[in-house]
N, C-alpha and C positions, 0 to 999 in steps of 0.2 A: 800376625801371620808370619811364622818363621818357616824355614824349609821343612817340608814334611808335615805341616799342620794344615788344618782346614779353616775356611772362613767362618766367622760367626754370622748368624742370620742378620740381614740388613742390606743396605744399598750395595756395599762392596761385594757381598756374596752373589747378589742378583746379577751385577755387572760381570762378575767372574764367570758365572754359568753361561751368560750370553756370549762371552768371549770364547769360551771353550767350544760352544756350539758353532760359532762362526768359523773357528779353525777347522772343525770337522767338515763343515759345508764346503769350505774352499778345497779341501782334499778330495771330497766326494765329487765335486764338479769337474775335476780333472783339468783345471786351468792353471796349475802350478808347474814349475820346472821339474825335471826329473828328480832333483835333490829335495823337492818339497820345501825349499827354503822360503822363509818369510817371517814377518813379525807383525803383531797386531797390538793396538793399544786402544783404550777407551777411558773417557772421563768417568769417575765415580760421582754421581749426582750430588751437588751441594756440599762438596768436600774440598775442592781445590786440589784433588789428587787424581792420579791415573793408574790404571793397571796395564802392564806390559808383559807380553809373553817372555819367559825367562831365557829361552834358547831359540835357535833358529830353525828347528825342524817342526813344521806345523802338524805333522802326523802324530805327534806324541804329546800334545798339550793337554794337561789336566788341571784341576784346580790347584794342585800343588806346584805347578810350573808357571806361576804368575808372580810378578813383583809389583809391589805398591810403591809409587814414587810421588814426590811433590812436583809442581810445575817447574821447579828449578833443576829437576833431574836427580834430586837426592833420594837415595833408597831409604824407605821407611821400614818396610818389612819384606821378607822373602829373599830371593837371590837372583843374580843375573850371570849368565855365562859371559866370558870376556867378549865374544863376538857381538853379543846383544848390548852389553854395556857400552860398546863403541858407538852405537847409533841412538842412544837415549836422547841426545840433544836434537836429533832429526825429528823426533816426535814432540818433545816438550816445546821446542821453539815454535812449531806450527800451532800448538794449543795456545801459546801465549799471544801469537799474532792474530789468531782466528777464533773469536769467541763462539762462532756459529758451528765450529767443528767439534763433534762429540766422539769421533772415532777415526782411527787411521789404520790403513792396511798397506803393508809393503810386500810385494811379491816379485818374482822373476818370471811372471807369466810369459810364455815363449813369444807370442806374436807381438804383444806390446813391447817386450824387451827388444825384439828385432828392430822396431822403430827407434827405441832408445839408442841402440848400437849404431844405427845409421844417422843419429842426430836429426831425425825427421819427425815433426809434429804429426799427430793423428788428426786429420781434418774431420769436421762434423758431417760425415756422410751417412751415418747409421742412425736411424730414428730412435732405436732403443736406447742409445747413449744420450740422446737429447732428452728423453723422458726422465733420465736420472739427473738432469741438470747440466750435463756436459754439452754445452751449447756453442762453445768456441773451440778452436784447435787445442788439443791436449799439448801443452808446451813442453819443451825440453830444457831441464835445468842443466847448465854447463857442468862438465865433469870436474871433480876435485876428489882427492882421496877420501874413501869411505869414512863418514862420521866426522870429517875435519871441519874446522870453523868455516873454511871456504865452501865446502860442500853444503853445509847448512845454510849459509848466506845465499848461495845460488838457488837453493830450493825455495827459500822465503821470497826471493825476487820474482819467482814465477807463481807464487801461491796466494795471489790477491783474492779479495772477496769475490765469490761467484765461481772460483776455480775449484773443481772437485777431483782433479787428477793431474799429476805431473809425471812426465817421464824423466828418469834420472839417467843422464847420458852415460853410455857404456856400462849401465848397471841394471836398471829395472823400472818398476812402476810404483808410484806412491799415490794412494787413493784416499780421499777424505769423505766423511759422511756426517750427517747430523746425528746419526747413531750408528751402531754396528750393522744393523740391517741395511741402511742406506749405503754405507761404505762397501759392504759386500756386493750390493747390486751395481755400484759404480765399477768395482774391479771386473765383474762379469761382463758388463756392457762395454767397457773399454777394451778388454781382451777380445770380445767378439768383434768389435769395430775394427780392431787391428787385423784380425784374421780375415774378415770379409774384404778389407781394403787390399790386403796382399793377394787374395784370390782374384780380385777384380783387376789387378795389374795384368793378368794374362789376357784380358779381353778389353783392353783400352784404358783401364784405370777407373777408380771410383770417382763419382761426381759429387762434390760438396752440395749440401742443401743450401739454397739461397738464404741469406740472413733474414730477409723479410718473412720468408716462410717459416724459419725457425721461430721468430717472434710470434707468428700466428699460432704455431703449434703449441708454444708455451702458454699463450693466453687461453687456448682451448683446453689444455690439460688443467690449468688452474681453475677455469670455470666449472669443469666437471668435478674437480676435487671439492669445490665449495658446496656442491649439492649433497655430498655425503652418500651414504648408502640409500639406494632407491629400492623400495619394496615393490613387488609386482602388484598390479591392480587386482581388486577383489574379483574372483572368478564369477562368471555369470551364474545365476541360480540354475540349479539342475532341474531339468524337466524330464520326468519319467515318460517312457513310451506308453502310449495307450491308443486305443482305436480312434480317439478323437484327434490325435496328432498325426496319424497316418495321412499322407498326402499334403501336409503343410509344406509350403515352399522351403527348400533347404533342409527338409527333414526326411529321413529315409522312409520309403513307403512300406518297407518290410523289416522285420527283425533280422539280426544276424542269424544265419542258419535256416532262415525261411526260404526254401528253394522253390516255392510255388511260382 
């Protein structure tokens, strides 16, 4: 894949198509900053490689605007704008540390970024975020210049197993997911949680969900997930109306339209 070319059919192309759809969904949801700045990456299955958006405006991502890299951050094919090349290690370092992470999304979503600017974690007050696995306060990674070794180190320090979102102090939001769909849902849920918490400040502040109830909620969600899809029970046999059924308990004594 060189600049201006398309992917050959296979895992990389499928991942690229999913990544482009994810960028469009982020823009359509209206949860980005006015600049529409952000970047998205995803593992290409069974390759040890990732795809990363090549520039920082998520409203113009196409298949031709993706770069293929290895987990050391070396460019294999495609291109990267200087601003994106600066943050490659922010993505690859997380993939190297977290084998359970399949996708990463970075945004400047306004409400979450407000918490990042204040250096304030987002407490687990919003159930929708819990359902995405965000069951502990969204931590704040200490500030260091964008893309620097110190910045990456600070992110990794807050990105242990089970953490699906990190606030970047004075910068924005970094969300992780098992796949692109999960990462997208985490971004949405964290931004909603931040928005609701800020609204709640006007009426006394949001109240965190007690840890024991968080655990119960997670167990309940897991139990229902294990059941899989549930089909409706077979409908009861249909009984046609006849003179013999008229007057049966629970059965109408007259036909619809019979006004006698």
